[in-house]
C-alpha positions as CSV (number, residue, x, y, z in Angstrom):
1,X,178.1,200.4,67.4
2,X,181.1,198.1,68.5
3,X,179.0,196.4,71.1
4,X,175.8,195.6,68.8
5,X,178.3,194.0,66.5
6,X,179.9,192.0,69.0
7,X,176.3,191.1,70.7
8,X,175.1,189.8,67.1
9,X,178.7,187.8,66.3
10,X,177.8,186.1,69.9
11,X,174.6,185.6,68.6
12,X,175.6,184.1,66.1
13,X,178.5,181.8,67.3
14,X,175.9,180.1,69.8
15,X,173.5,179.5,67.7
16,X,175.5,177.9,64.9
17,X,177.4,176.2,67.9
18,X,180.9,177.1,66.5
19,X,183.6,176.0,68.1
20,X,187.3,177.2,67.8
21,X,188.9,173.9,69.0
22,X,190.4,171.4,66.8
23,X,188.6,168.2,66.7
24,X,190.4,166.3,64.3
25,X,191.8,164.5,66.8
26,X,188.6,163.0,67.4
27,X,188.0,162.1,63.8
28,X,191.3,160.2,62.8
29,X,191.1,156.6,61.2
30,X,193.0,154.0,62.9
31,X,194.4,150.8,60.1
32,X,195.6,146.9,60.8
33,X,198.5,145.7,58.6
34,X,197.7,142.4,57.1
35,X,200.7,140.9,55.5
36,X,199.6,138.4,52.8
37,X,201.8,136.2,51.9
38,X,202.4,135.9,48.0
39,X,205.6,133.7,47.3
40,X,207.5,130.9,48.9
41,X,211.1,130.4,47.1
42,X,213.9,127.8,47.6
43,X,214.9,125.0,49.4
44,X,216.2,122.2,48.3
45,X,213.6,121.2,45.7
46,X,214.1,125.1,44.0
47,X,210.4,125.7,45.3
48,X,209.2,128.7,44.0
49,X,205.2,129.1,44.7
50,X,203.0,131.8,44.6
51,X,199.6,132.7,46.2
52,X,196.9,135.7,45.4
53,X,196.5,138.1,48.1
54,X,194.2,137.1,50.4
55,X,194.8,133.3,50.5
56,X,197.2,133.8,53.3
57,X,197.3,136.2,55.6
58,X,199.5,137.1,58.4
59,X,198.9,139.6,61.5
60,X,201.2,140.6,63.6
61,X,199.1,142.2,67.3
62,X,202.9,143.7,68.5
63,X,201.3,144.2,72.3
64,X,200.0,141.0,73.0
65,X,203.1,139.0,70.9
66,X,200.8,137.2,69.2
67,X,200.6,136.2,65.6
68,X,197.5,135.6,63.2
69,X,197.6,133.2,60.3
70,X,194.6,132.9,57.8
71,X,196.2,130.3,56.1
72,X,193.2,129.3,52.9
73,X,195.5,128.0,50.9
74,X,194.2,123.9,49.4
75,X,196.8,123.1,47.1
76,X,198.9,120.8,49.2
77,X,201.6,120.4,46.7
78,X,202.3,124.7,47.9
79,X,205.1,125.0,50.6
80,X,202.7,127.4,53.0
81,X,204.4,127.9,55.8
82,X,202.3,127.9,58.8
83,X,199.1,126.6,59.0
84,X,196.4,128.7,60.8
85,X,196.5,129.6,64.3
86,X,197.8,132.2,66.8
87,X,201.3,131.9,67.5
88,X,203.6,133.5,69.8
89,X,206.6,136.0,67.9
90,X,209.2,137.1,69.0
91,X,211.3,139.9,67.2
92,X,214.8,140.2,68.0
93,X,217.6,142.4,66.9
94,X,221.4,141.5,66.4
95,X,224.1,143.1,65.1
96,X,220.9,145.7,63.1
97,X,219.5,142.6,61.9
98,X,216.1,141.7,63.1
99,X,215.2,138.1,63.0
100,X,211.7,136.4,63.5
101,X,211.2,133.7,65.9
102,X,207.5,131.9,65.6
103,X,206.4,130.0,68.9
104,X,210.0,129.7,70.1
105,X,211.8,128.9,67.1
106,X,214.0,131.0,64.9
107,X,212.7,131.0,61.7
108,X,215.1,134.0,60.1
109,X,216.7,137.2,59.4
110,X,212.9,140.0,58.7
111,X,214.2,141.9,56.0
112,X,211.8,145.6,54.8
113,X,212.6,145.7,51.2
114,X,209.8,148.9,51.2
115,X,207.2,149.4,53.7
116,X,204.5,147.3,52.3
117,X,207.1,144.4,51.1
118,X,208.4,142.1,53.8
119,X,211.1,138.9,53.0
120,X,211.6,136.2,55.7
121,X,214.8,134.4,55.2
122,X,215.6,131.4,56.7
123,X,219.1,131.4,55.4
124,X,220.2,133.8,57.7
125,X,220.0,132.9,61.3
126,X,221.1,135.2,64.4
127,X,223.6,132.4,64.6
128,X,224.9,132.3,61.2
129,X,224.4,131.8,57.5
130,X,222.5,128.4,57.0
131,X,221.8,126.5,53.5
132,X,219.0,125.2,51.8
133,X,215.7,127.4,53.5
134,X,213.0,129.1,52.1
135,X,212.7,132.6,51.9
136,X,208.8,134.1,52.6
137,X,207.6,137.5,50.2
138,X,204.9,139.2,52.1
139,X,203.1,141.9,50.7
140,X,201.1,144.4,53.3
141,X,198.0,145.9,52.9
142,X,195.8,148.3,55.2
143,X,192.4,147.8,56.2
144,X,190.3,150.6,58.6
145,X,189.6,149.2,62.1
């Protein structure tokens, strides 16, 4: 009787193609972080320009150290940072603080206020404190790849 049950179980498993192997590794979705510039503030003139999600999008490629910016702002009266294009970038850590350099020029301190919010403060440099710089606020969204 035991042989019949084992034989029947073997047939059922082979017919239904059941597998005891865990296939979850193959089904995992990967995501890409997109950083949306939502506000630029500060400077000598007291800038305070806001942008809706999708207007100015930054994408950091950590493998190639390239930053791609898609800047669709058409309002020339607003301070929006960099034009659309691909730029080299570096992150430099000094005294446990991160500083962003774009195309060979240090922009400022990179601060994560939460998992999905980042500030680039031009007033804080690796060499010390500056004055009248801009503060860029970016918000992250995830896009399935």
